Short mmCIF file of the C-alpha atoms (twelve columns), coordinates in Angstrom:
data_MODEL
# 
_entry.id   MODEL 
# 
loop_
_atom_site.group_PDB 
_atom_site.id 
_atom_site.type_symbol 
_atom_site.label_atom_id 
_atom_site.label_alt_id 
_atom_site.label_comp_id 
_atom_site.label_asym_id 
_atom_site.label_seq_id 
_atom_site.Cartn_x 
_atom_site.Cartn_y 
_atom_site.Cartn_z 
_atom_site.pdbx_PDB_model_num 
ATOM 1   C CA . MET A 1   0.000   0.000  0.000   1 
ATOM 2   C CA . LYS A 2   2.997   2.300  -0.103  1 
ATOM 3   C CA . ARG A 3   2.115   3.230  -3.655  1 
ATOM 4   C CA . HIS A 4   -1.402  4.257  -2.764  1 
ATOM 5   C CA . LYS A 5   -0.841  5.604  0.723   1 
ATOM 6   C CA . GLU A 6   -3.078  8.642  0.309   1 
ATOM 7   C CA . TYR A 7   -5.956  6.493  -0.944  1 
ATOM 8   C CA . SER A 8   -5.578  3.884  1.792   1 
ATOM 9   C CA . ASP A 9   -5.376  6.646  4.427   1 
ATOM 10  C CA . ASP A 10  -8.617  8.141  3.084   1 
ATOM 11  C CA . VAL A 11  -10.345 4.752  3.206   1 
ATOM 12  C CA . ALA A 12  -9.165  4.148  6.774   1 
ATOM 13  C CA . ARG A 13  -10.328 7.618  7.852   1 
ATOM 14  C CA . ARG A 14  -13.721 7.123  6.176   1 
ATOM 15  C CA . ASN A 15  -14.196 3.735  7.852   1 
ATOM 16  C CA . LYS A 16  -13.256 5.192  11.231  1 
ATOM 17  C CA . LEU A 17  -15.781 8.025  10.798  1 
ATOM 18  C CA . ALA A 18  -18.497 5.580  9.702   1 
ATOM 19  C CA . CYS A 19  -17.910 3.434  12.802  1 
ATOM 20  C CA . ALA A 20  -18.038 6.507  15.039  1 
ATOM 21  C CA . MET A 21  -21.325 7.616  13.450  1 
ATOM 22  C CA . GLU A 22  -22.913 4.191  13.858  1 
ATOM 23  C CA . GLU A 23  -21.745 3.667  17.462  1 
ATOM 24  C CA . GLY A 24  -24.205 5.949  19.214  1 
ATOM 25  C CA . ALA A 25  -26.971 5.732  16.624  1 
ATOM 26  C CA . ASP A 26  -30.336 4.088  17.062  1 
ATOM 27  C CA . ASP A 27  -31.885 1.779  14.439  1 
ATOM 28  C CA . THR A 28  -33.565 4.602  12.514  1 
ATOM 29  C CA . ILE A 29  -30.329 6.554  12.157  1 
ATOM 30  C CA . ARG A 30  -28.413 3.395  11.189  1 
ATOM 31  C CA . TYR A 31  -31.031 2.720  8.524   1 
ATOM 32  C CA . HIS A 32  -30.447 6.178  7.032   1 
ATOM 33  C CA . ILE A 33  -26.672 5.802  7.211   1 
ATOM 34  C CA . VAL A 34  -26.850 2.491  5.330   1 
ATOM 35  C CA . SER A 35  -29.230 4.055  2.779   1 
ATOM 36  C CA . VAL A 36  -26.798 6.894  2.079   1 
ATOM 37  C CA . GLU A 37  -23.845 4.493  1.837   1 
ATOM 38  C CA . SER A 38  -25.837 2.283  -0.535  1 
ATOM 39  C CA . ALA A 39  -26.860 5.183  -2.751  1 
ATOM 40  C CA . TRP A 40  -23.276 6.441  -2.882  1 
ATOM 41  C CA . GLY A 41  -21.978 2.980  -3.782  1 
ATOM 42  C CA . GLN A 42  -24.576 2.656  -6.544  1 
ATOM 43  C CA . ARG A 43  -23.559 6.032  -7.981  1 
ATOM 44  C CA . ALA A 44  -19.897 5.010  -8.008  1 
ATOM 45  C CA . TYR A 45  -20.772 1.692  -9.667  1 
ATOM 46  C CA . SER A 46  -22.921 3.401  -12.313 1 
ATOM 47  C CA . ALA A 47  -20.167 5.910  -13.064 1 
ATOM 48  C CA . SER A 48  -17.641 3.101  -13.534 1 
ATOM 49  C CA . ILE A 49  -19.996 1.225  -15.894 1 
ATOM 50  C CA . ASP A 50  -20.592 4.378  -17.953 1 
ATOM 51  C CA . GLY A 51  -16.843 5.039  -18.054 1 
ATOM 52  C CA . PHE A 52  -16.162 1.502  -19.231 1 
ATOM 53  C CA . TYR A 53  -18.767 1.807  -21.985 1 
ATOM 54  C CA . VAL A 54  -17.462 5.153  -23.244 1 
ATOM 55  C CA . GLY A 55  -13.887 3.837  -23.244 1 
ATOM 56  C CA . TYR A 56  -14.915 0.681  -25.083 1 
ATOM 57  C CA . ARG A 57  -16.751 2.621  -27.776 1 
ATOM 58  C CA . ALA A 58  -13.820 5.049  -28.098 1 
ATOM 59  C CA . ALA A 59  -11.407 2.132  -28.578 1 
ATOM 60  C CA . ILE A 60  -13.591 0.699  -31.332 1 
ATOM 61  C CA . ALA A 61  -13.771 4.095  -33.051 1 
ATOM 62  C CA . ILE A 62  -9.957  4.349  -32.935 1 
ATOM 63  C CA . LEU A 63  -9.560  0.849  -34.360 1 
ATOM 64  C CA . GLU A 64  -11.929 1.714  -37.211 1 
ATOM 65  C CA . LYS A 65  -9.915  4.870  -38.019 1 
ATOM 66  C CA . VAL A 66  -6.493  3.231  -37.789 1 
ATOM 67  C CA . GLY A 67  -7.205  0.174  -39.890 1 
ATOM 68  C CA . PRO A 68  -10.635 0.338  -41.511 1 
ATOM 69  C CA . GLN A 69  -9.830  -2.410 -44.026 1 
ATOM 70  C CA . ASN A 70  -8.666  -4.806 -41.303 1 
ATOM 71  C CA . TRP A 71  -11.299 -3.942 -38.746 1 
ATOM 72  C CA . SER A 72  -14.932 -4.743 -39.308 1 
ATOM 73  C CA . ALA A 73  -17.385 -3.020 -37.000 1 
ATOM 74  C CA . LEU A 74  -20.075 -5.211 -38.503 1 
ATOM 75  C CA . ALA A 75  -18.368 -8.262 -37.058 1 
ATOM 76  C CA . MET A 76  -18.571 -6.630 -33.620 1 
ATOM 77  C CA . GLU A 77  -22.128 -5.340 -33.988 1 
ATOM 78  C CA . ARG A 78  -23.728 -8.342 -32.280 1 
ATOM 79  C CA . ASN A 79  -21.273 -8.136 -29.370 1 
ATOM 80  C CA . LEU A 80  -21.815 -4.382 -29.036 1 
ATOM 81  C CA . LEU A 81  -25.587 -4.805 -28.949 1 
ATOM 82  C CA . MET A 82  -25.335 -7.577 -26.361 1 
ATOM 83  C CA . MET A 83  -23.041 -5.467 -24.179 1 
ATOM 84  C CA . GLU A 84  -25.329 -2.427 -24.450 1 
ATOM 85  C CA . HIS A 85  -28.298 -4.612 -23.489 1 
ATOM 86  C CA . ARG A 86  -26.499 -6.106 -20.485 1 
ATOM 87  C CA . LEU A 87  -25.476 -2.643 -19.315 1 
ATOM 88  C CA . GLY A 88  -29.111 -1.554 -19.572 1 
ATOM 89  C CA . PHE A 89  -28.641 1.031  -22.317 1 
ATOM 90  C CA . ILE A 90  -31.003 -0.667 -24.794 1 
ATOM 91  C CA . LYS A 91  -33.909 -3.108 -24.603 1 
ATOM 92  C CA . ASN A 92  -34.738 -6.078 -26.788 1 
ATOM 93  C CA . TYR A 93  -38.035 -6.478 -28.621 1 
ATOM 94  C CA . GLU A 94  -39.688 -8.573 -25.893 1 
ATOM 95  C CA . GLU A 95  -38.818 -6.026 -23.213 1 
ATOM 96  C CA . ILE A 96  -40.183 -3.160 -25.302 1 
ATOM 97  C CA . GLU A 97  -43.434 -5.046 -25.957 1 
ATOM 98  C CA . HIS A 98  -43.785 -5.999 -22.301 1 
ATOM 99  C CA . GLU A 99  -43.303 -2.364 -21.291 1 
ATOM 100 C CA . ARG A 100 -45.931 -1.231 -23.833 1 
ATOM 101 C CA . GLU A 101 -48.421 -3.765 -22.488 1 
ATOM 102 C CA . ARG A 102 -47.735 -2.734 -18.919 1 
ATOM 103 C CA . ASN A 103 -48.131 0.968  -19.709 1 
ATOM 104 C CA . SER A 104 -51.327 0.478  -21.708 1 
ATOM 105 C CA . ALA A 105 -53.028 -1.523 -18.928 1 
# 
């Protein structure tokens, strides 16, 4: 951890503060603390997923520019669509139809 001393010190300080906050708290306050920690963790996770996706698409764009004759985006199209679906950016036909049915009812 020598390399990342500042980061590890921040994590240790944050954990110490979290323990101090939870020590004298009742169940209602603990519930709110966990809710805030959960929301913050979800935001960090979502930001990392979005960053991954943008970087992936940028890499593909660079590959297409550098060697368009050797690189076929069409060959990757299925993989790109599957990745975008798994990340929740697009829906498949069944999901769209299900959502339409649910909204019309």
